[in-house]
N, C-alpha and C positions, 0 to 999 in steps of 0.2 A: 898091617900090624896095628893093633888097637892102642889107644892112648895109655891104657893100663900097662901094656907091654913096654911102651917107651919109658915109663917110669921105673919099671921093675927089671928090665933087661939092661944091665950095665953095659954090655958090649954094644948095644944099639943106641945107647944114650948119647945124645948130642944136644947140648943146651941150646945152641942157636936154633937148631932144627926144631927142638921141642917147643921153644917159645913161639916160633913162627906158627907151628901147628896148633897150639892151644889158643892162640889169639885169633885164629881164623875158623874155628869150629863154632857151631851154634850151641853146643853144650857148655854149661858153666864149669869152670875149674877153680877150686879154692885149695890152697895149701896152707896148713896151720902148723904151728909148733905144738909141743905137748901141752902148753898152757892155753891152747886155743887162740893164740894171737895170729893174725894174718901175716903170712910170709909172702904169698903170691896169689894174685887173682888174674884171670884172663879178661879179655875185652868184653866177652858176652856177660860175665858177671858184673862188670862195671856198668854196662848198659842197663842191666836188670836192676842194679842197686842205685842207679842215677848218681853214681860217684865216679871219681877218677882214682887211678892207682895210688898216686902219692898221698891222697887224703885218707886212705884207709889202711895202707901197709903199716905193719907193726902194731896196729890197734886190735883190741879184742874182737873176736867174731860176734861177741855178745851185743855189739852195737846194732846188729841186724836181726837179733832174735829176741823173743820175749823170754821170760824166766823159764817157762815150761819147756820150750824148745831147746834152750841153752842147757838145761839140766839133762834133757834127753841125750844131747850130744856128749855131755860130760860123762854120763854113765857108761857110754860105749868106750870112751877114752881111746887110747892108741891100740889098734889091733896088733896081734902077733904077726910075725912074718907069714905071708901066704894066706892070711885071713882077710875076709872082706864082709861088709855088712851093707844092707839096704836100709835107707832111712828117709823118711819124708819130713821136711822142715817147712814151717811157715816163716818167711823172711819179710821183714818190713824195710822197704827201700827208703832212702833219705828224703824222698818227696812224700813219704807217708803211705804209698801204695803197698798193699800186701801181695806177695808173690809166693807161689806154692812150688816147692822143689822136690823132685824125686832123685835122690842121690845114692851113689855107691861110695862107700867109705873104706879105705885101705891105708896101709902105712908104707912109707918109702924112706929108708934110712931112719932118721929120727923125726920124720915129719908125718902129718896126717893129711891125706889127700881126699878131697871130696869132688867127685865128678858126676854130673847128671844133667837133667833137663828141667826146663821151666814148663809146668803143666797148668799154669794159671788160667789160660783161656779155656782149657778142657774142664777145669774145676768150675769156672763160672758158668759155662754152658750146661754142665751137669747139674749145677745148683739151680739154674734157671729152669731146666727141664723138670727137675724134682719139684720146684715151686709151682710150675705149670700143672704138673700131674696132681699135686696137692690141691690146687685151686679147682681143677676139674672134678676131683673126687668130692671136694666140699660142695661144689655146685650140684653134682649128681645126688648127693645125700640130701641137700637142701630141697632140690626139685622133687625128689621122691617123697620127702616128708610133707611138702606142700600138697602134692597130688593125693597123698594118702589122707590128708586131713580135710580136704574140701568136700562139700556136700554133694557134688555131682559125680556120676560114674564116669571114669576115664578108661578107655581102651585104646591102646596104640597098636598100629599094625605096620608091617614093612611094606615095600612097594608091591608085593604080591597079594597083600591082604591077610597075611598070617599074623596072629596076635603075638606081640612081643612085650606088652606091658598091660597089667590090669591093676587098678587101685582097689582099695578095700570097699569103697562105696559101690563100685560096679558089682563086686561079689555079693554085697548085701542086697542090692536091688534085684539081681538076676538069679541068685541062688546057686550059681555055678562057682566052683572053687577056682582059684587062680590056676592050679595045675590042669583042670579040665579045659580051660580056655587057651592056655599058652600053646603056641605052635600050630594051632588049628586055624582054618579060615573063619573069620568073624561071621560072614553071611551063611556059612554052613552050620556053625555051632548054635547061633541064636536065631530063632524064627522070628520074623517080623510080619505083622499084619498091616496091610495098607488100608486106604480110605474106603475101599469097596468090601471090607471085611474078609478079604481073601489073602492068602499068604503072598507076600510081595516077591516079585521076580528078583533074582539076584542082580540083574542089570539096573534095577531101580533103587537099590539100597543106597542110602546117603553116602556111606563111606566109599562105596565102589564108584559112585558118580563123582565124588571129590577126587579120587585117585586118577580117574580117566579124564576129567574136565579141567583139572588143575585149579579148581575154584572151590570156595567154601560153600557148603550146602546146609540150609536150615530146614528142619521139618518139625512140626509140632502137632501133627494129627495122626500119628501112627502108634502102633502097639508093639511091645516086645513080649515074647512069651517066656516066662521064667522057667526054671528047671522043673518046678512043680506044676507047670501048666497054666499058671495065673497070667491073664493078659494085663499088661501094665501100660497105661498111656504114658508116652515119653515125649519130651522135647529134645531134639537132637541137633547138634552142630558138628558136622564132619568137615575137617580141615586137612588139605593135603600138605605134606612137608616137602618143600622144594629146595633143591641145592643145585646151583649151576644149570637152572632150567630143566632139571630132571626130578621126577617124583621119586623120593627115597622112602616114603612112608606116609602115614596119615594118623590123625587123632580123632577118635569118635567120643565126643563128650555128650552125655545125656543125663536127664533127671526125671524122676518119677513125678508126674504132674496130676496124680489121682486127686489130690486135695484141690488143686486149682480147677480141675474139671468139675468137681462137686460144687465149688464156689460159683463157677461160671453157670452151672445148671441152675443154681439158686437165683443168680442174677437174671438169667434168662426168664425164669418163671415169674420173677418179680416184674420185669419189664413187660412181659406178656399181660400180666394182671393189671398193671398200672395203665398200659396202653389201651386195654379194653375199657377201663373205667374212664379214660380221657376221651375216647371216641364219642361217647354219648353227648356230653356238653358241647363238644366241638361240632358235631353234626347239627345239633340244635342251633348253635350260633350261626352256622352256615345257612341253615334254612331261614332263620329270621332275617339275615342280611339279604338273602335273595328276595324275600317278601318285600322288604323295604325298597330294594332296587327296582322291583317290578312296578312300583307306584311312584316313579320319579317326578310325576307332574306336581305332586303336593310337597316336593322337597326343593330346597334351594340348591344351587350348584355346589356350594361349600359342604352342605349336608351329604350330597351324593358322593363327593370326593372322600369325605370321612368314612362313609359306609363302604365305599370301594376299598379303602385302605384296610378297614376291619375285615372285609371279605378275603383280601389277598393274604393278610397276616394269618387269618384263621386257616386258610387253605394250606399255607406253609406248615402250620402246626399239624394239620391232618396228614400231609405228606410225610412229616417226620414220624408221627405215630404209626402210619402204615409201614414205613421202613422198619421201625423197631419191631412191629408185629411180625413182619416177614422174616426178619433175622431170627427172632425168638422161635418162630415155627421151624425154620430150617435147622437151627442149632439143636433144638429139642428132638429132632428126628420125626416130628409129627406131620411133616408136609406131605401132601398127596402128590405123587408124580403120575400123571395120566397121559402117557405117550399117544400121539395120533400121527398118521402120515401128514407131514407138514411141508408146504412149499415155502422154503426160506426166502425165495425171491419176493413172493407176495407179502410175507411177514415183514421183511425189511422195508418194502415200498409203503406198507401201511404205517409203519413207525415214522418214516420220513414224512409222509403226508400229514400225520398228526402233528409233527414238529415244524411244519411249513411256516406258520406264523412267526416262530422264533427265528427260523432260518432267514426269512425275508427281512425281519427287523434288523438283523445284523449284516445283511447283504452277502451271506455266504453262498458259495457255489458247491453243490453236493453232487458227487458222481457215484453211481451205483454200477458195479461191474460184477456180473455173476456168471459162473461157468454155464455154458450153453446146455450141456447134458446133465445138469445137476438133478439127481433123482429126489423124490420125496423122501424125507428122513423122519423116522419115527421118534419124535421128541414131544415133550409137553410144550405146546406153543405159548401157553401163558407164562411159563418160566423163562423160556428162551427170548420171548419178546421183551421181557424185563431187562435182559442182558443188553440187547441192542439199544433199548431205550436209554439205559444208563450211560453206555459208551458214547452214543450220539449226542445226548444231552450235554455231557461233559465237553465234547468237541465243540459244540455250538457255543456253549457258555464261555469256555476258556480259550477261544480263538478270537483275535481282534477282528473288527469289521472287515468285510470283503475277503474273508479267508477261504481256504479250500479244504473240503472234507471229502474223503473217499471211503466207500464201503465196498469191499471185495469178498466174494465167497468162491472158494475153489475146492476141488476134490483131489486128495492125494492118498494113495494106498487105501487104507481102511479108515480114513478120517475126512471129515468135512471141516475146512479151515475158513474161519471168518476173520477179516481184517478191517479195522476202523482206524483211519489215519487222518491227521490234521496238521496244519502248519501254525499251531497255536503257541501258548506260553511255554510248554514243556515242563519237565519235572527236574529239580536240582539233583545232581549226582548223589549228594550225601543223604537224600531223603527217599531214594528209590526203594530201599528195602522196606520202608514203612507204608508204601502206597496202598497196600491192600488191608491195612489195619483199620479196625473200627474207629470211627470219628476222626481219622487223620486227614488233614488237608495241608498240602505243601505251603511253605511260607510265601512263595511268590504269588500263589493263587489267592491267599487270604487278603493280601494287600490290595488286590484289584477287584476281587469278587467276594464280598462278605457273605452273600447268601449261599448256604450249602451246609449239609449235615456231616459229610465225610463218611457216609454209609453206603453210597452207591456202588463203589468198586468192591467193597467188602461183600456186599450182597451179590454182585455179579460173579465174583469168584466162588462164593458158596453155591450158587446155582449151577455154574459150569461144572464144578467138581462133583456135585451131587448127581449131575447128568452123565458122569463118566468121562468128562473132558478135562482140558488144561487151559489155563489162561496166563499170558505173559505180555511183556511190553518192551518197547525201546523208546527212549526220549532224549532230546537235547533242548536245553533251555533256549527259548526264543526261536527255535527251529521247528518244533512240533513233537507230536507223540504218535506212536503206532501201537495199537493193542491187537493182539491175536488171541483167538480162542478156538479150541477144537471140540468137535463132537464126534463120537464114534459113528461111522457110516452105518453100522448095524442098528443104530438107534439106542435109546435109553430104556432100560428095563422099568416096567411099572412098579410102583411102590404104594402099598396100602398105607394110608395115613388118616389123620383126623381133620386137617384143615388144608385149605389151598392158599396160594399167595394172593395178596391184595392187588 
């Protein structure tokens, strides 16, 4: 039998039983007279109101309600026999806490009975959830507006590579509408041209590499093909989105670097012109210094030392000018690539022999390990020699006295892999991303070895990539560095150009 029945069914009514019943249920029970004064409350109501029965009996129920809620209750008044109403009231406990009640209101004899439950916790949870939803929606709108207003193109994909978001700048750059890109695979919809001027394989696309490797991928020497067929040089950053160690999607951020390429071309042309103009007086200075040094008998020791310093400083300037010229030639695309069947073993041994004075000066041990059946490879020996020279020179220079340097060449699948390792100073973790940048030298190197241009690794990377290979490294500070570079076993295609490397 329900509590309503206990109130309404006279035959079943038993005051002692009713009081025991209402004091032990979780629902609140309030009995009011027609003027809305409290006649009876149960224990649940007292707990909710932070009051005791004696302090609130015979007082107006208004002490727990604000004006609006009291008027709402007053308007209902005393129901007719058999009538009942549902009413929600906000009650303020004596300790100041607000409580939300969902009540059923009916009459018993000349009294008004309110029975119901406290749904304060549900109300708070719902309010918190609504607030959370509101904040999430605000964050979503804010993020969308930020992404729409930035100057870079942004395309987001799910874990399969299907496009789920495109900002306006991406639409402007590529010419595809948002509807044309959404839901399709990014690498199928947008054609990408690689460094060899061929359509890039899907497996090499930055966003795909990011999804599969779980690491951020940077590319700045590729082209996107717009909807109209225009080739757009782009700088790309592809970032995987990872949750609980699982890839849930990725973000492909790119920008049109056409103007930057034009500026770079202008800078390259200027460097080339300036370098050519510098070579003439530098060569003359070198020649005059050599003439003076050939006649040392008529010079004092101090004069010989001064001329030697002039000669060495001048030579460093010549090396810098040659590096600048080589870089400008490769960047301008005017470099001649003249492949010949090359014995890499002999090439490396010749480089090591040339560097022997420097190796002995620092007391280094150099080990050369080359695959026994290494075939001749069709590459430009002048270019590849420069790569070995740069890597070995760095190892010699940036390894403390009596260090260990190793050169290994092996064959795997369709590639020839070269490795140059040392136990030198290493490269700081926070500077590894910049190691192939033009003029960059890591902070720990500059403190120890001031002589250097920061162009060697940039040039080595440019040569390897123009030869169809890849170059990468691993390094630990004070433990050493390992550089690897690959060359296609099939060799490097010839390229007609205007100039060769110095």
